[in-house]
PDB file with SEQRES, HELIX, SHEET and CRYST1 records, atoms N, CA, C and O in Angstrom:
SEQRES   1 A   73  MET PRO GLU SER PRO PRO LEU ILE SER MET ASP PRO PRO          
SEQRES   2 A   73  GLY HIS ILE HIS LEU ARG LYS LEU ALA ASN GLN ALA PHE          
SEQRES   3 A   73  VAL PRO ALA ARG ILE ASN ALA LEU TRP GLN ARG THR ALA          
SEQRES   4 A   73  GLY ILE ALA ASN GLU LEU MET ASP GLY LEU LYS ALA LYS          
SEQRES   5 A   73  TYR GLY ALA ASP GLY GLU CYS ASP TRP VAL TRP ASP PHE          
SEQRES   6 A   73  THR SER LEU TYR THR ARG SER ARG                              
HELIX    1 AA1 LEU A    7  SER A    9  5                                   3    
HELIX    2 AA2 GLY A   14  ALA A   25  1                                  12    
HELIX    3 AA3 PRO A   28  TYR A   53  1                                  26    
HELIX    4 AA4 TRP A   61  TRP A   61  1                                   1    
HELIX    5 AA5 VAL A   62  THR A   66  3                                   5    
HELIX    6 AA6 LEU A   68  SER A   72  1                                   5    
CRYST1    1.000    1.000    1.000  90.00  90.00  90.00 P 1           1          
ATOM      1  N   MET A   1    -145.020  -9.905 -30.775  1.00  0.00           N  
ATOM      2  CA  MET A   1    -145.039  -9.016 -29.644  1.00  0.00           C  
ATOM      3  C   MET A   1    -143.629  -8.909 -29.072  1.00  0.00           C  
ATOM      4  O   MET A   1    -143.022  -9.926 -28.736  1.00  0.00           O  
ATOM      5  N   PRO A   2    -143.102  -7.692 -28.956  1.00  0.00           N  
ATOM      6  CA  PRO A   2    -141.764  -7.566 -28.378  1.00  0.00           C  
ATOM      7  C   PRO A   2    -141.749  -7.968 -26.905  1.00  0.00           C  
ATOM      8  O   PRO A   2    -142.756  -7.854 -26.206  1.00  0.00           O  
ATOM      9  N   GLU A   3    -140.594  -8.439 -26.448  1.00  0.00           N  
ATOM     10  CA  GLU A   3    -140.462  -8.848 -25.056  1.00  0.00           C  
ATOM     11  C   GLU A   3    -140.475  -7.665 -24.103  1.00  0.00           C  
ATOM     12  O   GLU A   3    -140.874  -7.806 -22.947  1.00  0.00           O  
ATOM     13  N   SER A   4    -140.048  -6.512 -24.567  1.00  0.00           N  
ATOM     14  CA  SER A   4    -140.078  -5.303 -23.749  1.00  0.00           C  
ATOM     15  C   SER A   4    -140.776  -4.206 -24.543  1.00  0.00           C  
ATOM     16  O   SER A   4    -140.780  -4.233 -25.774  1.00  0.00           O  
ATOM     17  N   PRO A   5    -141.369  -3.236 -23.838  1.00  0.00           N  
ATOM     18  CA  PRO A   5    -142.099  -2.180 -24.555  1.00  0.00           C  
ATOM     19  C   PRO A   5    -141.140  -1.295 -25.353  1.00  0.00           C  
ATOM     20  O   PRO A   5    -139.970  -1.160 -24.993  1.00  0.00           O  
ATOM     21  N   PRO A   6    -141.637  -0.693 -26.435  1.00  0.00           N  
ATOM     22  CA  PRO A   6    -140.781   0.237 -27.185  1.00  0.00           C  
ATOM     23  C   PRO A   6    -140.470   1.467 -26.337  1.00  0.00           C  
ATOM     24  O   PRO A   6    -141.194   1.781 -25.393  1.00  0.00           O  
ATOM     25  N   LEU A   7    -139.412   2.142 -26.676  1.00  0.00           N  
ATOM     26  CA  LEU A   7    -138.948   3.296 -25.919  1.00  0.00           C  
ATOM     27  C   LEU A   7    -140.055   4.318 -25.691  1.00  0.00           C  
ATOM     28  O   LEU A   7    -140.187   4.852 -24.590  1.00  0.00           O  
ATOM     29  N   ILE A   8    -140.842   4.592 -26.709  1.00  0.00           N  
ATOM     30  CA  ILE A   8    -141.873   5.614 -26.590  1.00  0.00           C  
ATOM     31  C   ILE A   8    -142.949   5.245 -25.564  1.00  0.00           C  
ATOM     32  O   ILE A   8    -143.616   6.128 -25.026  1.00  0.00           O  
ATOM     33  N   SER A   9    -143.119   3.970 -25.296  1.00  0.00           N  
ATOM     34  CA  SER A   9    -144.133   3.510 -24.343  1.00  0.00           C  
ATOM     35  C   SER A   9    -143.597   3.330 -22.929  1.00  0.00           C  
ATOM     36  O   SER A   9    -144.360   3.024 -22.012  1.00  0.00           O  
ATOM     37  N   MET A  10    -142.315   3.514 -22.746  1.00  0.00           N  
ATOM     38  CA  MET A  10    -141.712   3.282 -21.430  1.00  0.00           C  
ATOM     39  C   MET A  10    -141.887   4.495 -20.521  1.00  0.00           C  
ATOM     40  O   MET A  10    -142.019   5.631 -20.977  1.00  0.00           O  
ATOM     41  N   ASP A  11    -141.883   4.216 -19.243  1.00  0.00           N  
ATOM     42  CA  ASP A  11    -141.940   5.261 -18.226  1.00  0.00           C  
ATOM     43  C   ASP A  11    -140.555   5.417 -17.609  1.00  0.00           C  
ATOM     44  O   ASP A  11    -139.733   4.503 -17.681  1.00  0.00           O  
ATOM     45  N   PRO A  12    -140.290   6.601 -16.989  1.00  0.00           N  
ATOM     46  CA  PRO A  12    -139.030   6.751 -16.266  1.00  0.00           C  
ATOM     47  C   PRO A  12    -138.946   5.722 -15.144  1.00  0.00           C  
ATOM     48  O   PRO A  12    -139.982   5.328 -14.609  1.00  0.00           O  
ATOM     49  N   PRO A  13    -137.781   5.286 -14.779  1.00  0.00           N  
ATOM     50  CA  PRO A  13    -136.456   5.722 -15.224  1.00  0.00           C  
ATOM     51  C   PRO A  13    -135.965   4.974 -16.460  1.00  0.00           C  
ATOM     52  O   PRO A  13    -134.971   5.378 -17.063  1.00  0.00           O  
ATOM     53  N   GLY A  14    -136.645   3.884 -16.852  1.00  0.00           N  
ATOM     54  CA  GLY A  14    -136.208   3.110 -18.013  1.00  0.00           C  
ATOM     55  C   GLY A  14    -136.149   3.933 -19.285  1.00  0.00           C  
ATOM     56  O   GLY A  14    -135.205   3.803 -20.064  1.00  0.00           O  
ATOM     57  N   HIS A  15    -137.149   4.781 -19.505  1.00  0.00           N  
ATOM     58  CA  HIS A  15    -137.194   5.621 -20.692  1.00  0.00           C  
ATOM     59  C   HIS A  15    -135.990   6.561 -20.733  1.00  0.00           C  
ATOM     60  O   HIS A  15    -135.331   6.690 -21.765  1.00  0.00           O  
ATOM     61  N   ILE A  16    -135.713   7.208 -19.617  1.00  0.00           N  
ATOM     62  CA  ILE A  16    -134.613   8.172 -19.562  1.00  0.00           C  
ATOM     63  C   ILE A  16    -133.282   7.475 -19.837  1.00  0.00           C  
ATOM     64  O   ILE A  16    -132.450   8.002 -20.575  1.00  0.00           O  
ATOM     65  N   HIS A  17    -133.076   6.312 -19.260  1.00  0.00           N  
ATOM     66  CA  HIS A  17    -131.826   5.568 -19.457  1.00  0.00           C  
ATOM     67  C   HIS A  17    -131.640   5.214 -20.936  1.00  0.00           C  
ATOM     68  O   HIS A  17    -130.577   5.462 -21.506  1.00  0.00           O  
ATOM     69  N   LEU A  18    -132.656   4.645 -21.545  1.00  0.00           N  
ATOM     70  CA  LEU A  18    -132.534   4.263 -22.957  1.00  0.00           C  
ATOM     71  C   LEU A  18    -132.454   5.473 -23.869  1.00  0.00           C  
ATOM     72  O   LEU A  18    -131.773   5.431 -24.894  1.00  0.00           O  
ATOM     73  N   ARG A  19    -133.139   6.551 -23.513  1.00  0.00           N  
ATOM     74  CA  ARG A  19    -133.097   7.772 -24.326  1.00  0.00           C  
ATOM     75  C   ARG A  19    -131.675   8.341 -24.349  1.00  0.00           C  
ATOM     76  O   ARG A  19    -131.207   8.796 -25.393  1.00  0.00           O  
ATOM     77  N   LYS A  20    -130.992   8.318 -23.209  1.00  0.00           N  
ATOM     78  CA  LYS A  20    -129.609   8.802 -23.159  1.00  0.00           C  
ATOM     79  C   LYS A  20    -128.698   7.944 -24.037  1.00  0.00           C  
ATOM     80  O   LYS A  20    -127.814   8.466 -24.717  1.00  0.00           O  
ATOM     81  N   LEU A  21    -128.910   6.646 -24.022  1.00  0.00           N  
ATOM     82  CA  LEU A  21    -128.114   5.761 -24.883  1.00  0.00           C  
ATOM     83  C   LEU A  21    -128.405   6.016 -26.358  1.00  0.00           C  
ATOM     84  O   LEU A  21    -127.486   6.080 -27.174  1.00  0.00           O  
ATOM     85  N   ALA A  22    -129.676   6.160 -26.695  1.00  0.00           N  
ATOM     86  CA  ALA A  22    -130.066   6.400 -28.089  1.00  0.00           C  
ATOM     87  C   ALA A  22    -129.538   7.742 -28.584  1.00  0.00           C  
ATOM     88  O   ALA A  22    -129.109   7.848 -29.733  1.00  0.00           O  
ATOM     89  N   ASN A  23    -129.561   8.758 -27.742  1.00  0.00           N  
ATOM     90  CA  ASN A  23    -129.085  10.081 -28.147  1.00  0.00           C  
ATOM     91  C   ASN A  23    -127.629  10.057 -28.575  1.00  0.00           C  
ATOM     92  O   ASN A  23    -127.230  10.833 -29.443  1.00  0.00           O  
ATOM     93  N   GLN A  24    -126.828   9.182 -27.982  1.00  0.00           N  
ATOM     94  CA  GLN A  24    -125.419   9.079 -28.362  1.00  0.00           C  
ATOM     95  C   GLN A  24    -125.258   8.603 -29.800  1.00  0.00           C  
ATOM     96  O   GLN A  24    -124.284   8.952 -30.468  1.00  0.00           O  
ATOM     97  N   ALA A  25    -126.209   7.809 -30.274  1.00  0.00           N  
ATOM     98  CA  ALA A  25    -126.126   7.274 -31.633  1.00  0.00           C  
ATOM     99  C   ALA A  25    -126.630   8.265 -32.677  1.00  0.00           C  
ATOM    100  O   ALA A  25    -126.399   8.068 -33.870  1.00  0.00           O  
ATOM    101  N   PHE A  26    -127.312   9.324 -32.252  1.00  0.00           N  
ATOM    102  CA  PHE A  26    -127.929  10.241 -33.202  1.00  0.00           C  
ATOM    103  C   PHE A  26    -127.351  11.645 -33.141  1.00  0.00           C  
ATOM    104  O   PHE A  26    -128.074  12.627 -33.315  1.00  0.00           O  
ATOM    105  N   VAL A  27    -126.060  11.742 -32.896  1.00  0.00           N  
ATOM    106  CA  VAL A  27    -125.394  13.038 -32.957  1.00  0.00           C  
ATOM    107  C   VAL A  27    -125.217  13.401 -34.433  1.00  0.00           C  
ATOM    108  O   VAL A  27    -125.179  12.512 -35.283  1.00  0.00           O  
ATOM    109  N   PRO A  28    -125.108  14.692 -34.748  1.00  0.00           N  
ATOM    110  CA  PRO A  28    -125.041  15.112 -36.156  1.00  0.00           C  
ATOM    111  C   PRO A  28    -123.995  14.383 -36.992  1.00  0.00           C  
ATOM    112  O   PRO A  28    -124.265  14.055 -38.147  1.00  0.00           O  
ATOM    113  N   ALA A  29    -122.822  14.122 -36.451  1.00  0.00           N  
ATOM    114  CA  ALA A  29    -121.779  13.436 -37.241  1.00  0.00           C  
ATOM    115  C   ALA A  29    -122.221  12.025 -37.613  1.00  0.00           C  
ATOM    116  O   ALA A  29    -121.967  11.580 -38.732  1.00  0.00           O  
ATOM    117  N   ARG A  30    -122.880  11.310 -36.692  1.00  0.00           N  
ATOM    118  CA  ARG A  30    -123.355   9.948 -36.976  1.00  0.00           C  
ATOM    119  C   ARG A  30    -124.459   9.968 -38.025  1.00  0.00           C  
ATOM    120  O   ARG A  30    -124.473   9.146 -38.942  1.00  0.00           O  
ATOM    121  N   ILE A  31    -125.382  10.912 -37.883  1.00  0.00           N  
ATOM    122  CA  ILE A  31    -126.479  11.026 -38.846  1.00  0.00           C  
ATOM    123  C   ILE A  31    -125.920  11.315 -40.230  1.00  0.00           C  
ATOM    124  O   ILE A  31    -126.371  10.724 -41.211  1.00  0.00           O  
ATOM    125  N   ASN A  32    -124.952  12.208 -40.326  1.00  0.00           N  
ATOM    126  CA  ASN A  32    -124.343  12.518 -41.615  1.00  0.00           C  
ATOM    127  C   ASN A  32    -123.677  11.290 -42.218  1.00  0.00           C  
ATOM    128  O   ASN A  32    -123.795  11.050 -43.419  1.00  0.00           O  
ATOM    129  N   ALA A  33    -122.987  10.518 -41.407  1.00  0.00           N  
ATOM    130  CA  ALA A  33    -122.339   9.301 -41.900  1.00  0.00           C  
ATOM    131  C   ALA A  33    -123.377   8.291 -42.385  1.00  0.00           C  
ATOM    132  O   ALA A  33    -123.180   7.644 -43.413  1.00  0.00           O  
ATOM    133  N   LEU A  34    -124.474   8.156 -41.653  1.00  0.00           N  
ATOM    134  CA  LEU A  34    -125.530   7.240 -42.084  1.00  0.00           C  
ATOM    135  C   LEU A  34    -126.182   7.732 -43.372  1.00  0.00           C  
ATOM    136  O   LEU A  34    -126.495   6.934 -44.256  1.00  0.00           O  
ATOM    137  N   TRP A  35    -126.386   9.042 -43.479  1.00  0.00           N  
ATOM    138  CA  TRP A  35    -127.009   9.597 -44.675  1.00  0.00           C  
ATOM    139  C   TRP A  35    -126.142   9.321 -45.892  1.00  0.00           C  
ATOM    140  O   TRP A  35    -126.648   8.913 -46.937  1.00  0.00           O  
ATOM    141  N   GLN A  36    -124.845   9.541 -45.763  1.00  0.00           N  
ATOM    142  CA  GLN A  36    -123.952   9.304 -46.890  1.00  0.00           C  
ATOM    143  C   GLN A  36    -123.972   7.839 -47.313  1.00  0.00           C  
ATOM    144  O   GLN A  36    -123.993   7.543 -48.508  1.00  0.00           O  
ATOM    145  N   ARG A  37    -123.965   6.936 -46.365  1.00  0.00           N  
ATOM    146  CA  ARG A  37    -123.993   5.500 -46.683  1.00  0.00           C  
ATOM    147  C   ARG A  37    -125.326   5.123 -47.322  1.00  0.00           C  
ATOM    148  O   ARG A  37    -125.363   4.385 -48.307  1.00  0.00           O  
ATOM    149  N   THR A  38    -126.418   5.634 -46.757  1.00  0.00           N  
ATOM    150  CA  THR A  38    -127.744   5.343 -47.288  1.00  0.00           C  
ATOM    151  C   THR A  38    -127.889   5.867 -48.714  1.00  0.00           C  
ATOM    152  O   THR A  38    -128.399   5.167 -49.589  1.00  0.00           O  
ATOM    153  N   ALA A  39    -127.444   7.086 -48.941  1.00  0.00           N  
ATOM    154  CA  ALA A  39    -127.518   7.660 -50.286  1.00  0.00           C  
ATOM    155  C   ALA A  39    -126.670   6.848 -51.263  1.00  0.00           C  
ATOM    156  O   ALA A  39    -127.075   6.637 -52.406  1.00  0.00           O  
ATOM    157  N   GLY A  40    -125.510   6.398 -50.825  1.00  0.00           N  
ATOM    158  CA  GLY A  40    -124.645   5.586 -51.682  1.00  0.00           C  
ATOM    159  C   GLY A  40    -125.305   4.272 -52.068  1.00  0.00           C  
ATOM    160  O   GLY A  40    -125.242   3.861 -53.227  1.00  0.00           O  
ATOM    161  N   ILE A  41    -125.940   3.608 -51.102  1.00  0.00           N  
ATOM    162  CA  ILE A  41    -126.639   2.349 -51.380  1.00  0.00           C  
ATOM    163  C   ILE A  41    -127.800   2.592 -52.336  1.00  0.00           C  
ATOM    164  O   ILE A  41    -127.987   1.840 -53.292  1.00  0.00           O  
ATOM    165  N   ALA A  42    -128.580   3.640 -52.081  1.00  0.00           N  
ATOM    166  CA  ALA A  42    -129.723   3.949 -52.948  1.00  0.00           C  
ATOM    167  C   ALA A  42    -129.264   4.250 -54.373  1.00  0.00           C  
ATOM    168  O   ALA A  42    -129.874   3.774 -55.331  1.00  0.00           O  
ATOM    169  N   ASN A  43    -128.209   5.023 -54.523  1.00  0.00           N  
ATOM    170  CA  ASN A  43    -127.696   5.335 -55.861  1.00  0.00           C  
ATOM    171  C   ASN A  43    -127.200   4.085 -56.574  1.00  0.00           C  
ATOM    172  O   ASN A  43    -127.416   3.923 -57.775  1.00  0.00           O  
ATOM    173  N   GLU A  44    -126.540   3.211 -55.842  1.00  0.00           N  
ATOM    174  CA  GLU A  44    -126.055   1.960 -56.431  1.00  0.00           C  
ATOM    175  C   GLU A  44    -127.222   1.095 -56.908  1.00  0.00           C  
ATOM    176  O   GLU A  44    -127.171   0.524 -57.998  1.00  0.00           O  
ATOM    177  N   LEU A  45    -128.270   1.001 -56.091  1.00  0.00           N  
ATOM    178  CA  LEU A  45    -129.442   0.215 -56.481  1.00  0.00           C  
ATOM    179  C   LEU A  45    -130.151   0.829 -57.688  1.00  0.00           C  
ATOM    180  O   LEU A  45    -130.587   0.113 -58.589  1.00  0.00           O  
ATOM    181  N   MET A  46    -130.263   2.161 -57.699  1.00  0.00           N  
ATOM    182  CA  MET A  46    -130.912   2.826 -58.837  1.00  0.00           C  
ATOM    183  C   MET A  46    -130.098   2.632 -60.117  1.00  0.00           C  
ATOM    184  O   MET A  46    -130.667   2.427 -61.189  1.00  0.00           O  
ATOM    185  N   ASP A  47    -128.781   2.695 -60.011  1.00  0.00           N  
ATOM    186  CA  ASP A  47    -127.932   2.449 -61.187  1.00  0.00           C  
ATOM    187  C   ASP A  47    -128.163   1.037 -61.724  1.00  0.00           C  
ATOM    188  O   ASP A  47    -128.209   0.828 -62.936  1.00  0.00           O  
ATOM    189  N   GLY A  48    -128.309   0.067 -60.815  1.00  0.00           N  
ATOM    190  CA  GLY A  48    -128.582  -1.308 -61.234  1.00  0.00           C  
ATOM    191  C   GLY A  48    -129.922  -1.443 -61.931  1.00  0.00           C  
ATOM    192  O   GLY A  48    -130.040  -2.160 -62.924  1.00  0.00           O  
ATOM    193  N   LEU A  49    -130.934  -0.754 -61.415  1.00  0.00           N  
ATOM    194  CA  LEU A  49    -132.252  -0.808 -62.054  1.00  0.00           C  
ATOM    195  C   LEU A  49    -132.219  -0.145 -63.423  1.00  0.00           C  
ATOM    196  O   LEU A  49    -132.826  -0.634 -64.377  1.00  0.00           O  
ATOM    197  N   LYS A  50    -131.507   0.970 -63.511  1.00  0.00           N  
ATOM    198  CA  LYS A  50    -131.401   1.655 -64.807  1.00  0.00           C  
ATOM    199  C   LYS A  50    -130.680   0.772 -65.820  1.00  0.00           C  
ATOM    200  O   LYS A  50    -131.061   0.734 -66.990  1.00  0.00           O  
ATOM    201  N   ALA A  51    -129.648   0.067 -65.382  1.00  0.00           N  
ATOM    202  CA  ALA A  51    -128.924  -0.837 -66.279  1.00  0.00           C  
ATOM    203  C   ALA A  51    -129.814  -1.998 -66.717  1.00  0.00           C  
ATOM    204  O   ALA A  51    -129.737  -2.452 -67.859  1.00  0.00           O  
ATOM    205  N   LYS A  52    -130.652  -2.472 -65.809  1.00  0.00           N  
ATOM    206  CA  LYS A  52    -131.508  -3.619 -66.101  1.00  0.00           C  
ATOM    207  C   LYS A  52    -132.706  -3.244 -66.973  1.00  0.00           C  
ATOM    208  O   LYS A  52    -133.050  -3.970 -67.905  1.00  0.00           O  
ATOM    209  N   TYR A  53    -133.343  -2.100 -66.666  1.00  0.00           N  
ATOM    210  CA  TYR A  53    -134.598  -1.740 -67.337  1.00  0.00           C  
ATOM    211  C   TYR A  53    -134.487  -0.545 -68.269  1.00  0.00           C  
ATOM    212  O   TYR A  53    -135.449  -0.237 -68.974  1.00  0.00           O  
ATOM    213  N   GLY A  54    -133.356   0.135 -68.300  1.00  0.00           N  
ATOM    214  CA  GLY A  54    -133.213   1.335 -69.112  1.00  0.00           C  
ATOM    215  C   GLY A  54    -133.811   2.538 -68.399  1.00  0.00           C  
ATOM    216  O   GLY A  54    -134.517   2.402 -67.400  1.00  0.00           O  
ATOM    217  N   ALA A  55    -133.518   3.706 -68.928  1.00  0.00           N  
ATOM    218  CA  ALA A  55    -133.960   4.949 -68.287  1.00  0.00           C  
ATOM    219  C   ALA A  55    -135.477   5.079 -68.249  1.00  0.00           C  
ATOM    220  O   ALA A  55    -136.017   5.685 -67.323  1.00  0.00           O  
ATOM    221  N   ASP A  56    -136.173   4.523 -69.236  1.00  0.00           N  
ATOM    222  CA  ASP A  56    -137.628   4.639 -69.297  1.00  0.00           C  
ATOM    223  C   ASP A  56    -138.340   3.338 -68.928  1.00  0.00           C  
ATOM    224  O   ASP A  56    -139.551   3.224 -69.112  1.00  0.00           O  
ATOM    225  N   GLY A  57    -137.608   2.369 -68.415  1.00  0.00           N  
ATOM    226  CA  GLY A  57    -138.197   1.079 -68.084  1.00  0.00           C  
ATOM    227  C   GLY A  57    -139.078   1.138 -66.858  1.00  0.00           C  
ATOM    228  O   GLY A  57    -139.020   2.086 -66.074  1.00  0.00           O  
ATOM    229  N   GLU A  58    -139.890   0.115 -66.703  1.00  0.00           N  
ATOM    230  CA  GLU A  58    -140.765  -0.005 -65.541  1.00  0.00           C  
ATOM    231  C   GLU A  58    -140.272  -1.154 -64.677  1.00  0.00           C  
ATOM    232  O   GLU A  58    -139.668  -2.109 -65.166  1.00  0.00           O  
ATOM    233  N   CYS A  59    -140.542  -1.042 -63.384  1.00  0.00           N  
ATOM    234  CA  CYS A  59    -140.146  -2.099 -62.474  1.00  0.00           C  
ATOM    235  C   CYS A  59    -141.166  -2.212 -61.351  1.00  0.00           C  
ATOM    236  O   CYS A  59    -141.987  -1.317 -61.151  1.00  0.00           O  
ATOM    237  N   ASP A  60    -141.106  -3.299 -60.635  1.00  0.00           N  
ATOM    238  CA  ASP A  60    -141.900  -3.477 -59.431  1.00  0.00           C  
ATOM    239  C   ASP A  60    -141.055  -2.906 -58.296  1.00  0.00           C  
ATOM    240  O   ASP A  60    -140.067  -3.518 -57.889  1.00  0.00           O  
ATOM    241  N   TRP A  61    -141.431  -1.758 -57.793  1.00  0.00           N  
ATOM    242  CA  TRP A  61    -140.604  -1.026 -56.834  1.00  0.00           C  
ATOM    243  C   TRP A  61    -140.242  -1.876 -55.617  1.00  0.00           C  
ATOM    244  O   TRP A  61    -139.080  -1.909 -55.212  1.00  0.00           O  
ATOM    245  N   VAL A  62    -141.209  -2.553 -55.040  1.00  0.00           N  
ATOM    246  CA  VAL A  62    -140.940  -3.325 -53.832  1.00  0.00           C  
ATOM    247  C   VAL A  62    -139.962  -4.453 -54.131  1.00  0.00           C  
ATOM    248  O   VAL A  62    -138.979  -4.620 -53.409  1.00  0.00           O  
ATOM    249  N   TRP A  63    -140.208  -5.214 -55.159  1.00  0.00           N  
ATOM    250  CA  TRP A  63    -139.342  -6.346 -55.467  1.00  0.00           C  
ATOM    251  C   TRP A  63    -137.996  -5.888 -56.027  1.00  0.00           C  
ATOM    252  O   TRP A  63    -136.948  -6.365 -55.592  1.00  0.00           O  
ATOM    253  N   ASP A  64    -138.023  -4.972 -56.981  1.00  0.00           N  
ATOM    254  CA  ASP A  64    -136.805  -4.603 -57.692  1.00  0.00           C  
ATOM    255  C   ASP A  64    -135.915  -3.612 -56.961  1.00  0.00           C  
ATOM    256  O   ASP A  64    -134.715  -3.562 -57.230  1.00  0.00           O  
ATOM    257  N   PHE A  65    -136.460  -2.828 -56.052  1.00  0.00           N  
ATOM    258  CA  PHE A  65    -135.621  -1.851 -55.364  1.00  0.00           C  
ATOM    259  C   PHE A  65    -135.450  -2.174 -53.889  1.00  0.00           C  
ATOM    260  O   PHE A  65    -134.328  -2.377 -53.423  1.00  0.00           O  
ATOM    261  N   THR A  66    -136.524  -2.222 -53.169  1.00  0.00           N  
ATOM    262  CA  THR A  66    -136.405  -2.328 -51.713  1.00  0.00           C  
ATOM    263  C   THR A  66    -135.845  -3.664 -51.259  1.00  0.00           C  
ATOM    264  O   THR A  66    -135.233  -3.739 -50.194  1.00  0.00           O  
ATOM    265  N   SER A  67    -136.036  -4.712 -52.030  1.00  0.00           N  
ATOM    266  CA  SER A  67    -135.507  -6.003 -51.608  1.00  0.00           C  
ATOM    267  C   SER A  67    -134.131  -6.301 -52.190  1.00  0.00           C  
ATOM    268  O   SER A  67    -133.527  -7.311 -51.830  1.00  0.00           O  
ATOM    269  N   LEU A  68    -133.625  -5.463 -53.066  1.00  0.00           N  
ATOM    270  CA  LEU A  68    -132.324  -5.716 -53.674  1.00  0.00           C  
ATOM    271  C   LEU A  68    -131.204  -5.733 -52.648  1.00  0.00           C  
ATOM    272  O   LEU A  68    -130.338  -6.607 -52.687  1.00  0.00           O  
ATOM    273  N   TYR A  69    -131.214  -4.790 -51.743  1.00  0.00           N  
ATOM    274  CA  TYR A  69    -130.152  -4.727 -50.759  1.00  0.00           C  
ATOM    275  C   TYR A  69    -130.135  -5.985 -49.882  1.00  0.00           C  
ATOM    276  O   TYR A  69    -129.075  -6.538 -49.589  1.00  0.00           O  
ATOM    277  N   THR A  70    -131.298  -6.414 -49.483  1.00  0.00           N  
ATOM    278  CA  THR A  70    -131.405  -7.607 -48.647  1.00  0.00           C  
ATOM    279  C   THR A  70    -130.932  -8.845 -49.398  1.00  0.00           C  
ATOM    280  O   THR A  70    -130.211  -9.676 -48.845  1.00  0.00           O  
ATOM    281  N   ARG A  71    -131.339  -8.966 -50.658  1.00  0.00           N  
ATOM    282  CA  ARG A  71    -130.954 -10.138 -51.456  1.00  0.00           C  
ATOM    283  C   ARG A  71    -129.464 -10.154 -51.763  1.00  0.00           C  
ATOM    284  O   ARG A  71    -128.887 -11.223 -51.960  1.00  0.00           O  
ATOM    285  N   SER A  72    -128.830  -8.982 -51.807  1.00  0.00           N  
ATOM    286  CA  SER A  72    -127.414  -8.946 -52.197  1.00  0.00           C  
ATOM    287  C   SER A  72    -126.477  -9.143 -51.016  1.00  0.00           C  
ATOM    288  O   SER A  72    -125.265  -9.237 -51.211  1.00  0.00           O  
ATOM    289  N   ARG A  73    -126.992  -9.208 -49.818  1.00  0.00           N  
ATOM    290  CA  ARG A  73    -126.133  -9.326 -48.632  1.00  0.00           C  
ATOM    291  C   ARG A  73    -125.744 -10.750 -48.371  1.00  0.00           C  
ATOM    292  O   ARG A  73    -125.024 -11.028 -47.412  1.00  0.00           O  
TER     293      ARG A  73                                                      
END                                                                             
């Protein structure tokens, strides 16, 4: 259980204050930068899976893809 309610469950003025802070992080330039980084990480992980299993290989998606980034940090 979180110590404070999520933003969507908050009432003003707390909601408005946090919404203004969050909006600063989600301007188009920031989103584009995050998208480029995310796409780069995904492509790197997919290249690793292709190298490991081949183009037609099978893998356990959760273990082999989604946890790779966490394990490599």
